[in-house]
DRENDO-153216 format. One line per field, with one value per residue (C-alpha): residue number from 1; residue in one letter; chain; y, z, x. Coordinates in steps of 0.25 Angstrom, whole numbers, plus 5000, padded with zeros to 4 digits. Example, Ala and Ser with C-alpha at 12.3 -4.5 7.8 and 13.67 -1.06 7.14 Angstrom:
2
seq <- 1;2
type <- A;S
mol <- A;A
Y <- 4982;4996
Z <- 5031;5029
X <- 5049;5055
This chain:
783
seq <- 1;2;3;4;5;6;7;8;9;10;11;12;13;14;15;16;17;18;19;20;21;22;23;24;25;26;27;28;29;30;31;32;33;34;35;36;37;38;39;40;41;42;43;44;45;46;47;48;49;50;51;52;53;54;55;56;57;58;59;60;61;62;63;64;65;66;67;68;69;70;71;72;73;74;75;76;77;78;79;80;81;82;83;84;85;86;87;88;89;90;91;92;93;94;95;96;97;98;99;100;101;102;103;104;105;106;107;108;109;110;111;112;113;114;115;116;117;118;119;120;121;122;123;124;125;126;127;128;129;130;131;132;133;134;135;136;137;138;139;140;141;142;143;144;145;146;147;148;149;150;151;152;153;154;155;156;157;158;159;160;161;162;163;164;165;166;167;168;169;170;171;172;173;174;175;176;177;178;179;180;181;182;183;184;185;186;187;188;189;190;191;192;193;194;195;196;197;198;199;200;201;202;203;204;205;206;207;208;209;210;211;212;213;214;215;216;217;218;219;220;221;222;223;224;225;226;227;228;229;230;231;232;233;234;235;236;237;238;239;240;241;242;243;244;245;246;247;248;249;250;251;252;253;254;255;256;257;258;259;260;261;262;263;264;265;266;267;268;269;270;271;272;273;274;275;276;277;278;279;280;281;282;283;284;285;286;287;288;289;290;291;292;293;294;295;296;297;298;299;300;301;302;303;304;305;306;307;308;309;310;311;312;313;314;315;316;317;318;319;320;321;322;323;324;325;326;327;328;329;330;331;332;333;334;335;336;337;338;339;340;341;342;343;344;345;346;347;348;349;350;351;352;353;354;355;356;357;358;359;360;361;362;363;364;365;366;367;368;369;370;371;372;373;374;375;376;377;378;379;380;381;382;383;384;385;386;387;388;389;390;391;392;393;394;395;396;397;398;399;400;401;402;403;404;405;406;407;408;409;410;411;412;413;414;415;416;417;418;419;420;421;422;423;424;425;426;427;428;429;430;431;432;433;434;435;436;437;438;439;440;441;442;443;444;445;446;447;448;449;450;451;452;453;454;455;456;457;458;459;460;461;462;463;464;465;466;467;468;469;470;471;472;473;474;475;476;477;478;479;480;481;482;483;484;485;486;487;488;489;490;491;492;493;494;495;496;497;498;499;500;501;502;503;504;505;506;507;508;509;510;511;512;513;514;515;516;517;518;519;520;521;522;523;524;525;526;527;528;529;530;531;532;533;534;535;536;537;538;539;540;541;542;543;544;545;546;547;548;549;550;551;552;553;554;555;556;557;558;559;560;561;562;563;564;565;566;567;568;569;570;571;572;573;574;575;576;577;578;579;580;581;582;583;584;585;586;587;588;589;590;591;592;593;594;595;596;597;598;599;600;601;602;603;604;605;606;607;608;609;610;611;612;613;614;615;616;617;618;619;620;621;622;623;624;625;626;627;628;629;630;631;632;633;634;635;636;637;638;639;640;641;642;643;644;645;646;647;648;649;650;651;652;653;654;655;656;657;658;659;660;661;662;663;664;665;666;667;668;669;670;671;672;673;674;675;676;677;678;679;680;681;682;683;684;685;686;687;688;689;690;691;692;693;694;695;696;697;698;699;700;701;702;703;704;705;706;707;708;709;710;711;712;713;714;715;716;717;718;719;720;721;722;723;724;725;726;727;728;729;730;731;732;733;734;735;736;737;738;739;740;741;742;743;744;745;746;747;748;749;750;751;752;753;754;755;756;757;758;759;760;761;762;763;764;765;766;767;768;769;770;771;772;773;774;775;776;777;778;779;780;781;782;783
type <- M;T;S;E;P;S;G;A;E;R;A;S;D;D;G;Q;Q;R;E;L;T;V;R;L;T;V;P;E;M;D;C;P;S;C;A;Q;K;V;D;K;S;L;Q;R;V;D;G;V;V;D;T;M;L;Q;P;T;T;G;T;A;T;V;T;Y;D;S;G;R;I;D;E;S;D;V;V;Q;A;I;E;N;A;G;Y;E;V;V;G;G;G;D;D;G;E;D;G;A;D;S;G;M;D;I;A;P;P;S;E;V;W;T;S;P;R;A;I;K;T;W;I;G;A;V;L;L;V;G;G;L;L;F;E;F;L;L;T;G;Q;N;A;T;I;A;S;V;L;D;Y;P;L;H;V;A;D;V;L;F;L;G;A;V;V;A;S;G;I;P;V;I;R;G;G;Y;Y;S;A;K;N;L;S;L;D;I;D;L;L;M;G;T;A;I;I;A;A;T;G;I;G;Y;F;V;E;A;A;T;L;A;V;L;F;S;V;A;E;M;L;E;D;Y;A;M;D;R;A;R;D;S;L;R;E;L;M;E;L;S;P;D;E;A;T;V;R;R;D;G;E;E;V;T;V;P;A;D;Q;V;E;V;G;E;T;V;I;V;R;P;G;D;K;I;P;L;D;G;T;V;I;E;G;E;S;A;V;D;Q;S;P;I;T;G;E;S;V;P;V;D;K;T;A;G;D;E;V;Y;A;G;A;I;N;E;E;G;Y;L;E;V;E;V;T;S;T;A;G;D;S;T;L;S;R;I;I;E;M;V;Q;G;A;Q;A;K;K;T;E;R;E;Q;F;V;D;R;F;S;G;Y;Y;T;P;I;V;V;V;L;A;I;L;T;A;V;I;P;P;L;L;I;A;D;P;V;S;V;N;V;A;G;Y;G;V;S;F;A;G;D;W;Q;T;W;F;I;R;G;L;T;L;L;V;I;A;C;P;C;A;F;V;I;S;T;P;V;S;V;V;S;G;I;T;S;A;A;K;N;G;V;L;I;K;G;G;N;Y;L;E;A;M;G;E;V;D;A;V;A;I;D;K;T;G;T;L;T;K;G;E;L;A;V;T;N;V;V;P;V;G;D;A;D;E;A;T;L;L;R;Y;A;A;G;L;E;R;R;S;E;H;P;I;A;E;A;I;L;A;R;A;D;E;A;G;V;G;D;L;P;E;P;E;G;F;E;S;L;T;G;K;G;I;R;G;K;I;D;G;E;T;Y;Y;A;G;K;P;A;L;F;E;E;M;G;F;D;L;F;R;A;R;R;E;T;D;G;G;V;V;A;G;E;T;D;E;S;D;D;G;A;F;A;E;D;V;L;A;A;L;E;Q;E;G;K;T;V;V;I;V;G;T;E;S;E;L;L;G;A;I;A;I;A;D;E;V;R;P;A;S;K;R;A;V;E;R;L;H;E;L;G;V;E;R;V;V;M;L;T;G;D;N;E;G;T;A;R;A;I;A;E;E;V;G;V;D;E;Y;R;A;E;L;L;P;D;E;K;V;E;A;V;E;E;L;Q;V;E;Y;G;D;V;A;M;V;G;D;G;I;N;D;A;P;A;L;A;T;A;E;V;G;I;A;M;G;A;A;G;T;D;T;A;L;E;T;A;D;I;A;L;M;G;D;D;I;G;K;L;P;Y;L;Y;E;L;S;H;T;A;N;G;V;I;Q;Q;N;I;W;A;S;L;G;V;K;F;L;L;A;L;G;V;P;L;G;L;V;S;V;A;L;A;V;V;V;G;D;M;G;M;S;L;G;V;T;G;N;A;M;R;L;S;R;I;E;P;D;D;T
mol <- A;A;A;A;A;A;A;A;A;A;A;A;A;A;A;A;A;A;A;A;A;A;A;A;A;A;A;A;A;A;A;A;A;A;A;A;A;A;A;A;A;A;A;A;A;A;A;A;A;A;A;A;A;A;A;A;A;A;A;A;A;A;A;A;A;A;A;A;A;A;A;A;A;A;A;A;A;A;A;A;A;A;A;A;A;A;A;A;A;A;A;A;A;A;A;A;A;A;A;A;A;A;A;A;A;A;A;A;A;A;A;A;A;A;A;A;A;A;A;A;A;A;A;A;A;A;A;A;A;A;A;A;A;A;A;A;A;A;A;A;A;A;A;A;A;A;A;A;A;A;A;A;A;A;A;A;A;A;A;A;A;A;A;A;A;A;A;A;A;A;A;A;A;A;A;A;A;A;A;A;A;A;A;A;A;A;A;A;A;A;A;A;A;A;A;A;A;A;A;A;A;A;A;A;A;A;A;A;A;A;A;A;A;A;A;A;A;A;A;A;A;A;A;A;A;A;A;A;A;A;A;A;A;A;A;A;A;A;A;A;A;A;A;A;A;A;A;A;A;A;A;A;A;A;A;A;A;A;A;A;A;A;A;A;A;A;A;A;A;A;A;A;A;A;A;A;A;A;A;A;A;A;A;A;A;A;A;A;A;A;A;A;A;A;A;A;A;A;A;A;A;A;A;A;A;A;A;A;A;A;A;A;A;A;A;A;A;A;A;A;A;A;A;A;A;A;A;A;A;A;A;A;A;A;A;A;A;A;A;A;A;A;A;A;A;A;A;A;A;A;A;A;A;A;A;A;A;A;A;A;A;A;A;A;A;A;A;A;A;A;A;A;A;A;A;A;A;A;A;A;A;A;A;A;A;A;A;A;A;A;A;A;A;A;A;A;A;A;A;A;A;A;A;A;A;A;A;A;A;A;A;A;A;A;A;A;A;A;A;A;A;A;A;A;A;A;A;A;A;A;A;A;A;A;A;A;A;A;A;A;A;A;A;A;A;A;A;A;A;A;A;A;A;A;A;A;A;A;A;A;A;A;A;A;A;A;A;A;A;A;A;A;A;A;A;A;A;A;A;A;A;A;A;A;A;A;A;A;A;A;A;A;A;A;A;A;A;A;A;A;A;A;A;A;A;A;A;A;A;A;A;A;A;A;A;A;A;A;A;A;A;A;A;A;A;A;A;A;A;A;A;A;A;A;A;A;A;A;A;A;A;A;A;A;A;A;A;A;A;A;A;A;A;A;A;A;A;A;A;A;A;A;A;A;A;A;A;A;A;A;A;A;A;A;A;A;A;A;A;A;A;A;A;A;A;A;A;A;A;A;A;A;A;A;A;A;A;A;A;A;A;A;A;A;A;A;A;A;A;A;A;A;A;A;A;A;A;A;A;A;A;A;A;A;A;A;A;A;A;A;A;A;A;A;A;A;A;A;A;A;A;A;A;A;A;A;A;A;A;A;A;A;A;A;A;A;A;A;A;A;A;A;A;A;A;A;A;A;A;A;A;A;A;A;A;A;A;A;A;A;A;A;A;A;A;A;A;A;A;A;A;A;A;A;A;A;A;A;A;A;A;A;A;A;A;A;A;A;A;A;A;A;A;A;A;A;A;A;A;A;A;A;A;A;A;A;A;A;A;A;A;A;A;A;A;A;A;A;A;A;A;A;A;A;A;A;A;A;A;A;A;A;A;A;A;A;A;A;A;A;A;A;A;A;A;A;A;A;A;A;A;A;A;A;A;A;A;A;A;A;A;A;A
Y <- 5379;5365;5353;5341;5329;5330;5323;5318;5313;5305;5294;5294;5282;5277;5277;5289;5301;5313;5323;5332;5344;5356;5368;5380;5393;5405;5418;5428;5420;5428;5431;5423;5430;5425;5411;5412;5415;5404;5394;5397;5396;5382;5377;5379;5368;5355;5346;5355;5347;5356;5370;5376;5391;5398;5413;5414;5405;5408;5393;5385;5370;5363;5348;5344;5331;5328;5319;5332;5344;5346;5357;5366;5367;5371;5382;5387;5388;5397;5405;5407;5414;5424;5419;5414;5400;5400;5388;5381;5369;5355;5345;5334;5322;5321;5333;5335;5346;5358;5371;5381;5381;5396;5408;5413;5428;5437;5450;5458;5472;5468;5458;5461;5465;5475;5481;5483;5489;5499;5503;5506;5514;5523;5525;5528;5538;5544;5545;5551;5562;5566;5565;5574;5581;5583;5586;5595;5584;5574;5575;5566;5556;5547;5543;5530;5530;5545;5545;5554;5547;5556;5553;5550;5540;5533;5532;5527;5516;5512;5510;5502;5493;5491;5488;5484;5473;5463;5467;5466;5452;5447;5452;5445;5431;5434;5436;5424;5416;5423;5429;5442;5447;5459;5457;5457;5469;5477;5473;5476;5490;5493;5490;5497;5510;5510;5507;5519;5528;5529;5527;5533;5523;5511;5514;5517;5504;5496;5501;5501;5487;5482;5488;5482;5468;5469;5473;5461;5452;5457;5455;5441;5438;5443;5433;5422;5425;5419;5406;5407;5408;5396;5388;5393;5386;5373;5371;5368;5359;5348;5343;5327;5316;5307;5296;5302;5315;5328;5333;5345;5342;5348;5346;5339;5328;5323;5310;5305;5298;5306;5314;5330;5338;5351;5361;5373;5384;5374;5372;5358;5353;5342;5336;5326;5320;5324;5312;5319;5332;5343;5357;5368;5369;5381;5374;5387;5386;5373;5374;5389;5386;5399;5391;5381;5366;5357;5345;5332;5318;5313;5326;5331;5343;5350;5355;5370;5371;5377;5370;5380;5376;5361;5350;5340;5328;5325;5313;5318;5313;5320;5325;5340;5340;5333;5341;5348;5361;5357;5353;5366;5374;5365;5367;5382;5383;5374;5383;5394;5385;5384;5397;5403;5407;5421;5418;5410;5422;5431;5422;5422;5437;5441;5432;5442;5455;5456;5454;5463;5475;5473;5474;5487;5492;5490;5496;5508;5511;5510;5514;5528;5534;5529;5534;5547;5558;5570;5571;5569;5574;5567;5570;5557;5558;5572;5570;5575;5563;5565;5554;5558;5550;5549;5535;5538;5540;5528;5519;5522;5520;5506;5503;5506;5497;5486;5488;5487;5474;5467;5459;5456;5461;5455;5441;5440;5446;5432;5423;5432;5432;5417;5415;5425;5418;5404;5406;5414;5403;5393;5400;5400;5385;5385;5378;5383;5374;5384;5398;5393;5388;5401;5408;5397;5398;5413;5411;5400;5403;5392;5383;5369;5364;5350;5348;5337;5341;5355;5363;5353;5346;5332;5327;5323;5330;5331;5344;5342;5334;5334;5327;5324;5321;5320;5317;5328;5330;5322;5310;5310;5311;5300;5289;5293;5293;5280;5273;5280;5276;5262;5267;5271;5280;5295;5299;5292;5299;5313;5309;5304;5317;5325;5317;5319;5334;5335;5328;5316;5306;5291;5286;5273;5260;5255;5240;5232;5243;5241;5249;5250;5252;5264;5269;5270;5263;5257;5251;5249;5259;5257;5245;5253;5253;5267;5271;5281;5283;5290;5295;5284;5274;5280;5282;5267;5265;5274;5288;5299;5308;5317;5318;5333;5332;5344;5347;5359;5366;5368;5362;5365;5368;5355;5353;5358;5348;5349;5344;5343;5332;5320;5315;5319;5328;5342;5344;5344;5343;5330;5335;5348;5340;5332;5344;5350;5337;5331;5316;5314;5303;5300;5293;5286;5273;5266;5274;5287;5297;5304;5314;5316;5319;5327;5324;5332;5336;5349;5361;5368;5382;5389;5383;5393;5405;5400;5398;5412;5418;5411;5418;5432;5430;5428;5413;5411;5397;5388;5374;5362;5348;5336;5321;5322;5321;5332;5336;5337;5345;5355;5357;5360;5369;5377;5379;5383;5391;5385;5389;5375;5361;5348;5335;5320;5322;5311;5315;5315;5323;5334;5335;5337;5348;5355;5355;5360;5372;5375;5375;5384;5393;5392;5389;5380;5377;5364;5362;5348;5339;5336;5321;5317;5330;5328;5327;5339;5347;5343;5347;5361;5373;5373;5361;5365;5354;5356;5352;5348;5349;5336;5330;5326;5323;5337;5344;5337;5337;5351;5364;5371;5365;5371;5365;5366;5361;5376;5379;5393;5394;5393;5407;5412;5404;5410;5424;5422;5416;5426;5438;5432;5431;5446;5449;5442;5449;5463;5460;5455;5467;5477;5473;5473;5486;5493;5488;5492;5506;5508;5502;5512;5524;5520;5525;5538;5541;5540;5528;5528;5516;5519;5519;5506;5499;5505;5503;5492;5482;5485;5491;5481;5469;5474;5477;5463;5457;5465;5463;5448;5448;5453;5439;5435;5444;5436;5427;5416;5421;5416;5420
Z <- 5512;5505;5505;5496;5491;5478;5466;5463;5476;5476;5486;5494;5495;5507;5499;5506;5498;5499;5489;5494;5488;5496;5492;5500;5500;5499;5498;5497;5485;5475;5463;5455;5462;5475;5470;5465;5478;5485;5474;5477;5492;5490;5480;5491;5500;5498;5496;5488;5475;5467;5469;5462;5466;5462;5466;5460;5470;5481;5482;5482;5479;5484;5482;5492;5497;5510;5514;5515;5518;5523;5520;5531;5523;5510;5518;5524;5511;5506;5518;5516;5503;5511;5509;5519;5517;5522;5531;5532;5540;5536;5528;5534;5524;5520;5511;5515;5509;5519;5513;5501;5487;5485;5494;5503;5500;5506;5515;5506;5512;5526;5527;5536;5524;5520;5534;5533;5519;5524;5536;5526;5517;5528;5532;5518;5516;5529;5525;5512;5519;5528;5516;5507;5514;5528;5526;5538;5548;5541;5553;5556;5567;5566;5559;5555;5552;5552;5541;5546;5546;5544;5548;5533;5533;5545;5539;5526;5534;5541;5528;5523;5535;5535;5520;5516;5525;5519;5505;5511;5517;5504;5497;5508;5504;5489;5491;5500;5488;5478;5471;5464;5466;5470;5485;5483;5474;5483;5496;5491;5486;5499;5507;5497;5497;5513;5514;5507;5513;5502;5512;5503;5492;5501;5508;5495;5489;5501;5503;5488;5485;5497;5492;5478;5484;5491;5479;5471;5483;5481;5466;5467;5478;5468;5458;5468;5471;5458;5462;5476;5470;5462;5474;5483;5473;5480;5492;5505;5511;5506;5512;5512;5515;5524;5532;5528;5534;5527;5532;5528;5526;5518;5503;5503;5513;5504;5497;5483;5483;5495;5493;5495;5497;5489;5492;5484;5484;5489;5481;5476;5485;5476;5462;5461;5455;5459;5465;5470;5467;5456;5455;5447;5449;5446;5442;5436;5445;5438;5424;5423;5418;5421;5423;5434;5429;5433;5441;5444;5449;5441;5437;5441;5450;5453;5466;5467;5459;5466;5468;5464;5469;5471;5481;5476;5481;5475;5475;5476;5464;5468;5480;5483;5478;5465;5461;5448;5455;5463;5450;5443;5455;5455;5440;5441;5452;5444;5432;5438;5437;5422;5417;5404;5394;5398;5413;5409;5401;5413;5422;5413;5410;5425;5428;5419;5422;5437;5437;5425;5432;5445;5438;5431;5445;5451;5439;5439;5454;5452;5438;5436;5448;5444;5430;5431;5438;5435;5433;5419;5414;5402;5396;5395;5388;5392;5407;5412;5419;5428;5429;5442;5447;5461;5468;5474;5461;5455;5467;5467;5452;5454;5465;5456;5446;5456;5459;5444;5443;5450;5440;5448;5439;5427;5434;5439;5426;5420;5433;5438;5424;5423;5437;5433;5420;5425;5437;5430;5420;5431;5437;5423;5421;5413;5419;5413;5417;5416;5412;5400;5395;5398;5390;5378;5377;5375;5363;5355;5341;5338;5347;5343;5349;5350;5346;5355;5369;5367;5356;5358;5370;5367;5369;5358;5359;5350;5342;5332;5332;5318;5318;5304;5300;5311;5322;5332;5340;5352;5344;5337;5350;5356;5346;5345;5360;5361;5351;5357;5371;5368;5362;5369;5358;5362;5351;5359;5372;5364;5359;5372;5379;5369;5371;5386;5384;5374;5385;5376;5385;5386;5376;5368;5371;5358;5355;5347;5348;5338;5335;5320;5320;5314;5310;5322;5331;5329;5338;5339;5345;5346;5336;5325;5323;5324;5320;5325;5317;5306;5294;5286;5294;5289;5275;5274;5278;5266;5272;5262;5274;5265;5252;5252;5257;5252;5254;5263;5274;5283;5278;5283;5298;5306;5313;5301;5295;5283;5289;5275;5271;5277;5287;5281;5285;5280;5269;5275;5289;5291;5282;5291;5304;5298;5293;5307;5312;5319;5320;5315;5320;5312;5319;5312;5308;5294;5288;5296;5301;5315;5313;5316;5328;5327;5337;5339;5349;5353;5352;5365;5366;5369;5357;5346;5355;5360;5346;5343;5355;5352;5339;5345;5355;5344;5342;5328;5325;5332;5327;5331;5332;5332;5329;5325;5310;5300;5299;5314;5316;5304;5311;5325;5319;5311;5324;5333;5323;5324;5313;5309;5313;5311;5312;5314;5321;5330;5342;5335;5324;5334;5338;5323;5322;5334;5328;5315;5322;5329;5316;5310;5321;5333;5347;5348;5360;5359;5367;5369;5380;5386;5384;5369;5364;5373;5362;5355;5368;5371;5357;5358;5365;5375;5377;5383;5389;5389;5401;5410;5424;5430;5419;5424;5410;5404;5416;5415;5400;5396;5397;5399;5404;5402;5414;5409;5395;5390;5377;5380;5390;5378;5374;5388;5390;5377;5381;5395;5390;5379;5389;5399;5389;5386;5401;5403;5392;5397;5411;5407;5397;5406;5418;5410;5403;5416;5422;5409;5409;5424;5422;5411;5420;5432;5427;5422;5436;5431;5440;5455;5465;5469;5454;5451;5463;5460;5445;5442;5453;5460;5448;5438;5448;5450;5436;5430;5441;5438;5423;5426;5435;5423;5417;5428;5422;5409;5409;5400;5390;5394;5381
X <- 5402;5400;5409;5406;5413;5420;5415;5429;5434;5446;5450;5463;5473;5465;5452;5446;5440;5450;5445;5433;5427;5422;5414;5417;5409;5419;5410;5421;5427;5420;5430;5439;5451;5446;5444;5459;5464;5456;5461;5475;5473;5466;5477;5488;5480;5486;5474;5465;5462;5453;5446;5434;5432;5419;5419;5405;5399;5409;5413;5426;5425;5438;5442;5452;5459;5453;5464;5474;5465;5451;5440;5445;5459;5451;5443;5456;5463;5451;5451;5466;5463;5455;5440;5431;5424;5410;5406;5420;5423;5429;5422;5429;5429;5414;5413;5399;5391;5389;5386;5384;5388;5389;5393;5382;5377;5387;5384;5393;5389;5389;5401;5413;5421;5409;5409;5424;5422;5412;5420;5432;5423;5418;5433;5437;5426;5430;5445;5441;5433;5445;5455;5447;5436;5439;5454;5454;5450;5460;5470;5482;5478;5490;5503;5510;5525;5524;5513;5501;5487;5476;5461;5459;5470;5465;5452;5458;5466;5454;5447;5459;5458;5443;5441;5456;5459;5450;5456;5470;5466;5461;5474;5482;5475;5477;5492;5493;5486;5495;5482;5483;5469;5461;5463;5478;5478;5469;5475;5489;5484;5477;5490;5499;5490;5489;5504;5509;5498;5488;5476;5465;5468;5470;5457;5449;5454;5451;5437;5433;5439;5431;5419;5422;5424;5410;5403;5410;5406;5392;5392;5397;5387;5376;5382;5381;5367;5362;5369;5363;5349;5351;5356;5344;5334;5338;5329;5336;5325;5315;5302;5303;5293;5300;5293;5280;5284;5288;5301;5309;5324;5336;5335;5349;5344;5333;5336;5332;5318;5312;5300;5300;5287;5286;5275;5271;5281;5292;5305;5307;5319;5325;5324;5313;5300;5286;5279;5266;5259;5260;5264;5270;5285;5294;5307;5313;5325;5329;5323;5321;5306;5298;5285;5282;5281;5270;5275;5268;5271;5283;5289;5303;5305;5318;5324;5323;5310;5298;5285;5274;5261;5258;5263;5274;5281;5294;5303;5317;5326;5339;5346;5348;5362;5358;5346;5345;5346;5358;5365;5361;5367;5380;5381;5379;5390;5399;5397;5405;5418;5417;5423;5420;5430;5429;5431;5444;5449;5446;5454;5466;5465;5464;5476;5484;5477;5479;5494;5496;5488;5495;5508;5503;5498;5512;5519;5509;5512;5527;5532;5526;5532;5545;5544;5536;5545;5536;5520;5515;5502;5495;5482;5473;5460;5458;5463;5476;5483;5495;5506;5513;5525;5521;5520;5507;5499;5505;5503;5488;5487;5494;5485;5473;5478;5479;5464;5462;5470;5459;5452;5439;5429;5435;5437;5422;5416;5414;5411;5399;5393;5394;5388;5377;5374;5374;5366;5356;5354;5353;5341;5334;5336;5349;5361;5374;5385;5397;5401;5407;5394;5387;5398;5397;5382;5382;5392;5384;5381;5372;5362;5359;5346;5341;5326;5320;5319;5325;5317;5306;5300;5305;5291;5281;5268;5256;5256;5244;5231;5225;5211;5205;5191;5180;5191;5194;5207;5201;5197;5211;5218;5209;5212;5227;5229;5221;5231;5243;5240;5246;5258;5271;5276;5280;5269;5259;5262;5261;5247;5242;5247;5239;5227;5228;5230;5218;5209;5206;5197;5199;5208;5203;5211;5216;5215;5225;5235;5247;5259;5262;5277;5282;5268;5259;5249;5235;5224;5209;5200;5185;5187;5194;5209;5215;5229;5239;5252;5261;5254;5261;5252;5239;5245;5247;5233;5228;5227;5232;5237;5246;5239;5241;5255;5264;5278;5278;5285;5274;5261;5247;5246;5245;5232;5222;5213;5203;5190;5184;5195;5187;5197;5210;5221;5222;5232;5247;5243;5251;5262;5263;5263;5275;5282;5282;5289;5278;5274;5260;5251;5239;5227;5215;5210;5212;5200;5200;5210;5208;5220;5234;5242;5256;5266;5279;5290;5285;5294;5296;5289;5302;5310;5306;5308;5321;5327;5322;5328;5342;5342;5338;5350;5360;5361;5366;5360;5350;5350;5340;5347;5338;5338;5323;5319;5320;5305;5304;5317;5313;5299;5305;5316;5306;5297;5308;5316;5330;5340;5342;5339;5347;5338;5340;5353;5359;5367;5380;5374;5370;5384;5388;5377;5382;5397;5392;5385;5398;5406;5395;5391;5401;5397;5384;5375;5367;5354;5349;5344;5358;5357;5354;5361;5373;5384;5379;5378;5392;5397;5391;5398;5386;5377;5363;5354;5338;5330;5341;5334;5335;5343;5357;5363;5358;5364;5377;5379;5375;5383;5370;5356;5343;5336;5322;5316;5316;5323;5319;5331;5341;5340;5341;5354;5360;5356;5362;5375;5376;5374;5383;5394;5392;5392;5405;5412;5406;5411;5425;5428;5421;5430;5442;5439;5437;5449;5457;5452;5455;5469;5471;5466;5475;5489;5482;5476;5462;5458;5458;5459;5444;5440;5448;5441;5427;5427;5437;5435;5421;5414;5418;5415;5401;5399;5403;5395;5382;5384;5384;5372;5363;5364;5354;5344;5344;5332;5325;5315;5301;5295
């Protein structure tokens, strides 16, 4: 159990804080009807301000007025609904954190209730043996109110007591809280059947329903496992250097600014910055990256990532409760509270469904015996069906409809799918902040994608080095980098980085360095003035760079030179580079050219495949939106294969572009960096932020966050969401369809109590849970 101060505490008249929020662990609250019962019990407590109940995590978050009640009153209210609170205890006034955020794993098959169920099952089997096989030994051993009790009857009654008491107890709490749920229906049915001497039916119902409940507990525990796995990524302890010594302390006791030691194989305990050492770090738990990332001094690392091989010293930048992993876990847990449209429909429908079927069950038990005097035989689909007027037959049929009235499988069909989908996504580096966004993403018709930092890396890099004449690449890079080392322009950084990669030796130091505004730079090297700048600069100096320029869509492949052309560029080389949207820097003197260097924002390797995959999955339109110029936009669009592009857009024009796509195609998802594209992200049905790990703004503003800089996760997100929508629909209609068919068969005598429990309750609950769990098998394409 955890208790923590509310983010919205209010002060009392005397200035003291009065509202506190406590999060309690309620393992047995594992279905919406359970949560409804708890909610009704809490609402009766004068002083409870707000509640948030999450059956999928087995937690209850309650805000209360600490001036009127304390935590023990909250716990008592939950226990009055029939559910045990793990941990318990009074928080006093401090609201200190003291525990868990999800129900612990349950011992489904060995719990006290399970033992009672097994005892009841053995007694039921024994009773059936005496009732139908060992009839000669089924002697009368007692009588009650002149009613003889045989051996089988005693065994059946024993099964009712062993397996039925927990059900009846649950029914009592449901009645107490005016909650028309499965416990009340089954408890009533067991008592009624026992009271009029239908011991076989009562025992069968008690045992089978108890088994069904255990199987549902097991299914929900499996659904919670995915959440537990996510939480277990966070290390409990950290090795910290204090006063020159290394000490191991709980991770939540480490302060910002302290240094933690991370050895090979250890999990990084907290977010921080590497200050010493280097290593490959597996940060797939946070970003979903399949390949470890090299980390050196100055690099960020995240709590939950695994240090593969080297030794690292990390300066802590956030506390345990504020780490990226903690925020992911908190948002995944909070995502369960944001209901999808289908969940809301299910809640509304079940509110009408159960009372209607209960009324039908009562009418089924009462009306036919009053109306049918003589037995009537009817042929239904080749089967002879007898409608007798005896009370026993119709009572059992009414009892069977009561079982079918339970909407458990129908109600859990959507939540378990949402939990499975959201937690699966989180483990693959995709944070979906609500079931409503999971549902919406699976229904988008068009995807709008920002260019810079999304389809491209957002960093300038040298893409082509084109020497001419007698110069080679090393010579060209040496003079270019020598000039650029005095510049602070991003282009200079790209050229210097390429020179370093190429192993160019000592760079010359230019003299008389001068920046030619809007054109380039110049400086003296070895007594001669060298220039680096736009082609226009060299054309002003008399070079005929584009003497063979042609209007063409593609041009000659960049990088080719004509060695016989006495130090000139090959036909259309520069034109081809500019056609590809690249920035061209010419290097040379007033009389000689050394060559050209092309710089561009590199396209991410996964971008083209991501666009192809979106088309394969059925997305109707993929559109690139960018503020960049027409030439660059066209080149990138052609390279990655988007359906269309829109260039030179201001932020408000991106919003207009999204609105136009919504009118033309329908639902739109917008992918951007979460900051510059915030207006467009907010306008789209689903806003998706790239590279959100460690970025508070992106995490807060986007509906969905791709934690790593991997556009390749976008098709995975769409496939997961689209499949989840299909699974939810399958679960809803399958559970409704089975209930409907069973209900039709009851008046015809084709459906027994046992069949109703095994198929309609237990079978469908397991079926919808198992179907939802297959979402966890969808994984990103590593191609």
